[in-house]
N, C-alpha and C positions, 0 to 999 in steps of 0.2 A: 526418437534419439533424445535421451535425457541426459544433457550434458553438469559438469560443474560448473558451478559461478563463477567468474573473475572478476572479483569485486574491483579491481583497475578502471576495465572495462566497463563497469556498472557504474562506478563516479564519473570515467568520463562521459559516458552516453549521455548519463542526467545534467552532467554541468550543461554540456552542448544543447540540451531541453529546457533550460532554462526559460529562456526570453518565448518558448511557444509551448511549452506546455501546461500555462496556464490556461492558455483559450482551446486548447486540441482536447486536452481529455476531459470529454464532457462524460462522459461515464462516471470515472474518478470522481466530478463533482455530483455526479448524481451517488454514488455511492457514500461520499461523506453527508449529504445532507438527509440520507436516509438513516446512517449512524449517529448523528448530534441528535436524530428525532429518535431514535431506540435509547441513548444515552439520558436522555429529560426522565426516565423512572427509574434512570438507578441511582445518580449523579445528583446530589444537593447542588443549590445554586453558592457561589462563592468557596470551593476549596480551596484547603490550603497549599497544598504544592502539585501541580501537574506538567507530566513529562510526555511529551510529543514525540514519537516516535519516527522517522520518517517525513518531514514537515513537507517536504518540495516546496513550492511556493508559495504554498500557505493556503490552498483548498479549505481543507480541513480545521487550518489552524487560526483561521479568521471565523469560522463558525463557532470553535471552540472560545473564543473569547468572547463574542457575541453572547450566547447563547446562557455561560457559566460564568463570566467573570471572575478568572481562577485571582487567587490574592499574586499568587506568583506562578509561573507559566516557563517550562523548560524547553526549548526545541534543539530538537536532535535532525540533523540528515547529514551522508556521507559525503552530499557535493557542499562546496564553498559557494557557486552560483546558487543555488536553490537557498541558503542561510541568506545572501545578501538579500533577494528576492520576501521574504518573509523577513526582512526585517526592512524593508521598505514598507511594507505593508502594515509591521505595527505602527510604528511610527508615522503615517496618514491615517487609518484608520482607531488606532488604538494607545494616541499615545501617552495615558495613565498607566497602562499595564507596568506591570513589573516584570521582567523577563530576564534570559540570558541564553546562550544558545552551545551548544556542543558539537562540531564539526567532525562526526568520526563516525566509525563505521560502528553500528549499536551493537552487531552481532558480537563483537570482540570488545568495545572500550567500557571504563566503568561506570555504571551507574547512578547517578544520586538516591541516596539513602531518603527514609523515613516518606516516601511520598503517598500522597491520595491516590489517585489518579494516574497510569502508565495508559497512554488511549495513540492509537496506529491506525492510519486508514494506509491502505494498498501497498504495504511495503513487505510482511515477514513472509508475503513469497520468496522473497530474494534471500530470502538466510540459511544456509546450510546445516545450521545447531540448534535446529526451533524448541527443541529440548531444552537444551541448555540455556538459550538465551530466559524462554518462559522458566526457570527457575532462578536465574537473576533477578528476572521482574519480581520473582514471590520475595527473595530476600529484601529488595529495596522497597516493597512496601508497607506501609503501617498494615495492622490488624484490621480487618475487614477493605482494605483498600482495595479499589478497581481496575484489573486489568480491562479493558477493552478495544477490541481491534477489528477490521473488516482485512481479510487478503482474499486470494481467491482457490478456485475449486479445480478437482481432474478437465470440465468441460471448458474452461479457461482458455482460449484464442484455439481451440479444434481446430478452426481452419487450417490456421497457419501448420499445427504441427503435423496435420495429415496432408500437406499439402510441401511442405520443405523440411520434413523429416527432426525437424530440431524444437525444443519448446521444453521448460521448465519442468520440473517435478514437485507437484502440487498433492498438499495434503487434503484429505476426505474431512468433510463435518465430523464425523464421528473418530478418525483418527486425532484431529485436534482436540475434540472434549476429551480422550484418554489420554493425552498425555497433559492436561492439564489438571484433568482428575486426581491423577499419580500424585502429581506436584503437592497437591493439598491447595487445589482452587475449588469452590464452587458455581458453581453451571449455573449465571442466572439465567442466560438466553442462549442458545443457536438457530439460527436460522441462513438460508441460501438460497439465493435465485440466479435465474438466468438471464441476461440483457444481451439485447442485441445491438448492433449498430453497424446502418447499415450506408454503405458508402460506391463510387461512384465505377469502380473497378479495382483489382487485385494490385495493381498498382498505389490507390489510392493509398490503401488499407497498407501498404510498404510506407507511406511515407506518414502517415496517422501514428505511427509506431514508432517509427526515425522521433518526429517531435513532441511525440509523449517520453522520448527515453527508451523504446523498450526494446531495443534493439542491441541491448546490451550483455545479452547471453553466449552470444558467440560472431567470429567472424566471419561471415556467409560473404563462401567467392560468387558473387551473380556473375556468371558470364552471361555473353546473351541468350545462347542454348537453353540457360537453368531460367533465367527471368521469362523466355517465352513457355518454357512448360510449366512453368510454375502459372503464369498466368492464363494458361489452357485450361490446368485442371482447377486452379480456383473457380475462373468463370464456369467450367462444367459442372460441377459441384455445389456451389455455394451463390449459385443468381436466384434471385428472387425479383421477380419485374424487370427489370431495369436496372438494378442495382446487386452488390454480391454485399453476404454479411462476413459481423466478426462477430462471436460471440465470446460474452464475460459473463464470468459466476463467480461472483461476489461469497462470501462467508462471512457472516456476524457474529461476532461473540463477544459476551460481554460476562465476566470469570470475577467471583469475590474472595481475597486472602481469607482462608480459614485461620481459626488459630493454632499457631503451630506446633506442630506435631512430640 
């Protein structure tokens, strides 16, 4: 069952996960590192104005500052607690950086203008009006500005969708590319991959999701019977050796704003 996203619940769950996210989000950390590697072929050092959407606890933020040394960076996140973690990171690791914050829902809040780069890791899957967001990014970017993001595809957390019948509605790589091209972007890179996380049990999968804030899509009523049925189904279908799997399906896209039509 694909459901509508409750943004208040998303904010609440990520805020609660602010202290545990950084150490638990292993796959998101790998995705951030790969995104930085991919970006190095398309973004020059010292871009003037960079906006990061969904900065979280700063997994990607720290790498952006370290590898590109932007002259000014604007961090955005829906969670005040996440913003606090990034503030602490910047002050301790990059004290000379010029930065500011927008604590709001990037899908609906005004975006800064005259941007050289808009970057985002593992965030856009939470947006309900993705095309509208891409259009606003197009308006906010300078000519030849870069929109670079990772999001997740249709195979993401397929184990959870199959055993709980609840999941986000993910777009495919081809759908994302088509939306961007229609809005006036040139696609510089579009890649996808499947990554597997191995955990001790279906209960540890639930704890992992809680610690990374990903339980914000719905209020799932876990009765004792439902929890046992979930554990049985997950174990039967997704056991490898003595562990169970959780699949991530990251999609990486780097696009350039073409001259306004």
